[in-house]
C-alpha positions in Angstrom: -45.1 -86.1 -73.6 -43.0 -86.0 -70.7 -44.6 -85.5 -67.2 -41.3 -83.5 -65.7 -41.0 -80.0 -64.8 -38.2 -78.1 -66.6 -36.0 -75.4 -65.0 -38.0 -72.3 -63.8 -37.3 -69.2 -66.5 -36.6 -66.0 -64.7 -39.6 -63.7 -64.9 -39.7 -60.3 -66.5 -37.6 -57.5 -65.0 -35.7 -59.9 -62.6 -32.9 -60.9 -64.7 -29.3 -59.7 -63.8 -30.5 -59.0 -60.2 -28.8 -60.7 -57.0 -30.4 -60.9 -53.6 -28.4 -58.8 -50.9 -25.8 -60.6 -49.2 -26.7 -61.4 -45.8 -23.9 -63.2 -44.4 -21.1 -62.0 -42.4 -18.4 -59.5 -43.9 -14.9 -61.0 -45.0 -12.0 -60.3 -42.5 -10.6 -58.2 -44.8 -13.6 -55.8 -45.2 -13.4 -55.4 -41.2 -9.7 -54.7 -41.4 -10.5 -51.9 -44.0 -13.1 -50.5 -41.5 -11.0 -50.5 -38.4 -8.0 -49.0 -40.2 -10.6 -46.2 -41.6 -12.2 -45.4 -38.1 -8.3 -45.3 -36.8 -7.3 -42.8 -39.5 -10.5 -40.3 -38.7 -9.6 -40.7 -34.9 -6.0 -39.9 -35.6 -7.1 -36.6 -37.8 -9.6 -35.7 -35.1 -6.7 -35.8 -32.4 -4.0 -33.8 -34.8 -6.9 -31.1 -35.1 -7.4 -31.0 -31.5 -3.5 -30.6 -31.0 -3.2 -28.0 -33.4 -5.9 -26.0 -32.1 -4.2 -26.2 -28.7 -1.1 -25.2 -30.0 -2.4 -22.1 -31.6 -4.4 -21.0 -28.4 -0.8 -21.7 -26.5 1.3 -19.6 -29.0 -1.4 -16.6 -28.9 -1.3 -16.9 -24.9 2.5 -16.9 -24.9 2.7 -13.9 -27.2 0.0 -12.0 -25.0 2.1 -12.9 -21.8 5.2 -11.6 -23.9 3.5 -8.3 -25.0 1.5 -7.4 -22.1 1.9 -4.1 -20.5 3.9 -4.4 -16.9 2.0 -3.3 -14.1 3.9 -1.0 -11.8 2.8 -0.8 -8.2 2.5 2.9 -7.2 5.4 4.1 -5.1 4.7 4.6 -1.3 4.9 8.1 -0.2 7.9 9.2 2.0 7.7 9.2 5.8 5.8 12.2 6.9 8.7 13.6 8.6 10.6 14.1 5.0 7.7 16.4 3.7 6.4 18.1 7.3 8.7 20.8 8.5 8.3 22.6 11.9 10.2 26.0 12.5 10.5 28.2 15.1 8.4 31.7 14.9 8.6 34.3 17.7 8.3 34.4 21.4 5.0 36.0 22.8 5.6 38.4 25.4 4.5 38.6 27.9 3.6 34.8 28.4 0.3 33.9 29.5 -0.1 33.8 32.9 1.1 30.6 34.6 3.5 29.8 32.1 7.2 30.2 31.6 7.4 30.4 27.7 5.2 31.1 24.9 6.0 31.0 21.0 4.8 30.1 17.3 5.9 27.5 15.3 5.0 27.5 11.6 4.1 23.8 10.2 4.4 23.2 6.5 3.7 20.2 4.1 6.0 20.4 1.1 4.5 17.7 -1.0 2.5 14.2 -1.1 -0.5 13.6 1.2 -1.7 15.4 3.9 0.3 15.1 7.3 -1.6 15.1 10.4 0.4 16.4 13.4 -1.2 14.4 16.4 1.2 15.4 19.1 3.9 18.0 20.3 5.8 17.2 23.6 9.5 17.8 24.9 11.5 15.3 26.8 11.6 17.0 30.4 9.5 15.7 32.7 10.0 19.5 34.5 8.0 21.0 31.6 4.7 21.1 30.4 3.3 21.8 27.0 -0.3 23.1 25.7 -0.6 23.9 22.0 -3.4 26.0 20.5 -5.4 25.1 18.3 -5.7 21.9 19.9 -4.3 18.5 18.3 -4.6 16.8 16.0 -4.3 19.4 13.2 -3.9 18.4 9.3 -1.5 20.4 7.0 -2.1 19.7 3.1 0.6 19.8 0.8 1.7 23.4 0.3 0.0 24.7 3.2 1.2 26.4 6.3 -0.4 26.5 9.7 0.7 28.4 12.6 0.4 27.1 16.2 1.1 28.7 19.5 3.0 26.6 22.1 3.2 27.4 25.9 5.6 26.1 28.3 4.8 25.4 31.9 7.6 25.1 34.5 6.0 22.2 36.8 9.3 21.5 38.5 11.7 24.3 38.8 14.3 22.0 40.9 14.6 19.6 37.9 14.4 22.0 35.0 17.5 21.7 32.8 18.8 25.3 32.3 21.5 24.6 29.8 20.2 21.8 27.6 22.3 22.0 24.7 20.1 21.0 22.1 16.3 21.3 23.4 13.9 19.7 20.8 10.4 18.8 20.5 9.0 15.6 20.2 6.0 15.0 17.6 3.8 12.1 16.1 3.0 12.4 12.7 0.9 10.5 10.2 0.1 10.7 6.4 -2.7 8.0 5.9 0.2 5.6 4.9 2.8 5.8 7.8 2.7 6.8 11.5 5.9 8.0 12.8 7.7 9.4 15.7 9.9 12.2 15.2 12.1 14.9 16.7 12.7 18.4 15.8 15.2 20.7 16.6 13.8 24.4 16.3 17.4 26.1 16.0 19.6 28.3 18.1 17.1 30.9 18.7 14.7 28.9 20.3 17.2 27.3 22.5 18.4 31.0 23.6 14.9 32.2 24.1 14.0 28.9 26.1 16.9 29.4 28.4 16.0 32.7 28.9 12.3 32.2 29.6 13.5 29.4 31.9 15.9 31.3 34.1 13.2 34.1 34.4 10.6 31.4 35.6 12.8 29.6 37.9 15.3 31.7 39.2 18.7 30.3 40.6 17.5 30.8 44.2 15.0 28.1 43.4 17.3 25.5 42.4 18.3 24.0 45.3 15.8 21.6 47.0 14.4 22.9 50.3 16.7 22.4 53.3 14.5 19.5 55.8 14.3 21.1 59.2 16.9 20.0 61.7 
């Protein structure tokens, strides 16, 4: 009988099993993992680029087909829509005045026009208006004003002004404008008659200084 110990036989249920490998992976396995990770990163990058391209294409199509915004057109200057017409002289003129007459103010279209001032170029004459300014005239509306002219300096009154005109200041909420209106030949004739009556020719000469 021998006293040695023979080879150990595998126990029941342990045949054919191997212990898990705990050693380092081979270079081939590591390379395969890196290749697989790189492929995943490239796929994600391609998907991101494709999504960006889709978004960019949609934005380009929207920009190309968007409705154009047209800015609103500015209204014409107030002098192009407001008219000032000579009416009739008032006889007799008010005390202390040389001439009084009516004017009809009308705005044809667009925003309302405000008549802020009416004057005339001669420093020898003064002008008063009723009703007092400013007066606002809406589109299609007609307003009647009474203008009274005073002869403040008969020596320097122009008797034969070829085209007497009225100077006005207008505004329509978008633009303010100084403009000159010529009421017409009838106004020029009536004004000349009134000034001749208020300032006879004998008053044209300056007073002669004493010798």
